[in-house]
C-alpha positions in Angstrom: 13.8 111.4 179.6 17.0 111.8 179.2 18.6 113.0 175.6 21.2 110.4 174.9 22.1 113.6 172.4 23.1 116.4 173.3 22.3 120.0 172.1 25.2 121.5 169.6 27.4 124.8 170.5 26.2 127.7 169.5 28.0 129.2 166.9 30.2 131.3 168.2 31.0 135.0 166.6 34.3 133.8 164.7 31.9 131.2 163.8 29.6 133.2 162.3 32.4 135.4 161.4 34.0 132.4 158.8 30.1 131.5 157.6 29.0 135.2 156.4 32.8 135.5 154.5 31.7 133.0 152.8 28.9 133.7 152.2 29.9 136.6 150.2 33.2 134.9 148.4 30.3 132.2 147.5 28.2 135.4 146.1 30.5 136.8 144.7 32.2 134.2 142.4 28.8 133.7 141.0 28.0 137.3 140.7 31.1 137.2 138.4 30.0 133.9 136.4 26.5 135.0 136.2 27.5 138.0 134.5 30.3 136.8 132.3 27.9 133.9 130.3 25.1 136.3 130.8 26.4 139.6 130.0 29.9 139.3 127.8 32.2 142.4 126.8 31.4 143.3 123.8 33.4 141.5 121.1 36.1 143.9 119.3 36.4 143.9 115.8 40.0 142.4 114.6 42.2 144.8 113.0 43.9 143.0 110.5 47.4 143.5 110.2 49.0 145.6 108.8 52.5 143.9 108.1 51.2 143.3 104.3 49.0 146.0 103.2 47.1 146.3 99.6 46.9 149.4 98.2 43.5 150.3 98.6 43.3 151.7 95.5 44.8 149.6 93.4 42.8 148.4 90.5 40.5 144.8 90.8 42.6 144.1 87.2 45.7 144.1 88.4 45.0 142.4 92.1 43.9 139.3 89.5 46.4 138.8 87.3 48.8 139.0 90.9 46.8 136.3 92.2 47.3 134.1 88.7 50.8 134.3 88.8 50.5 133.3 92.4 48.8 130.6 91.9 50.7 129.6 89.0 53.8 129.1 91.4 52.3 127.4 93.7 50.9 125.2 90.3 54.4 125.0 89.6 56.4 124.2 93.3 53.4 121.6 94.3 54.0 119.9 90.5 57.9 119.6 91.5 56.8 118.9 95.0 54.7 115.6 94.0 57.7 114.4 91.8 59.8 114.1 94.5 57.3 112.2 96.3 56.5 107.9 97.0 52.9 107.2 96.4 50.1 107.5 98.4 51.8 111.5 99.3 52.3 112.1 95.4 47.9 111.8 95.5 47.4 113.9 98.2 49.8 116.8 96.2 48.8 116.4 93.1 45.4 116.4 94.1 46.6 120.3 95.8 47.7 121.1 92.4 44.5 120.2 90.9 43.0 122.9 93.7 45.1 125.1 92.9 44.8 124.7 88.8 41.3 125.0 89.7 41.3 128.4 91.0 44.0 129.6 88.5 41.1 129.3 85.7 38.7 130.8 88.8 41.5 133.7 88.1 41.7 134.0 84.8 38.0 133.9 83.9 37.2 136.9 86.2 40.2 138.3 85.0 38.8 137.7 81.2 35.7 139.4 82.2 37.2 142.8 84.2 40.0 143.1 80.4 38.9 141.2 77.6 40.8 140.3 74.8 39.2 141.8 71.8 
């Protein structure tokens, strides 16, 4: 019986070298992927910016007073801005103003607890 399909040619040393190089690259890629997902580097704690830094020894009353003044200013600015807007945008600005007012009330209550006015 005659064979219609010839045998495939034997691998040459060059083809073996290319195939071995491809296997090495594939193994390295697999190792990098597994290391990335299974052994991540420990996350470094985030260092806050020191451009604007609050003194560590400042008292709570001063912090609350400053926060209260800042919220009062934001409340006024938002109210003035809302007056210049049309209906849908005005409602959004007034909602933001209400959130600021609620935060201001909370800070005022905390300030009253720190330094009661008796």
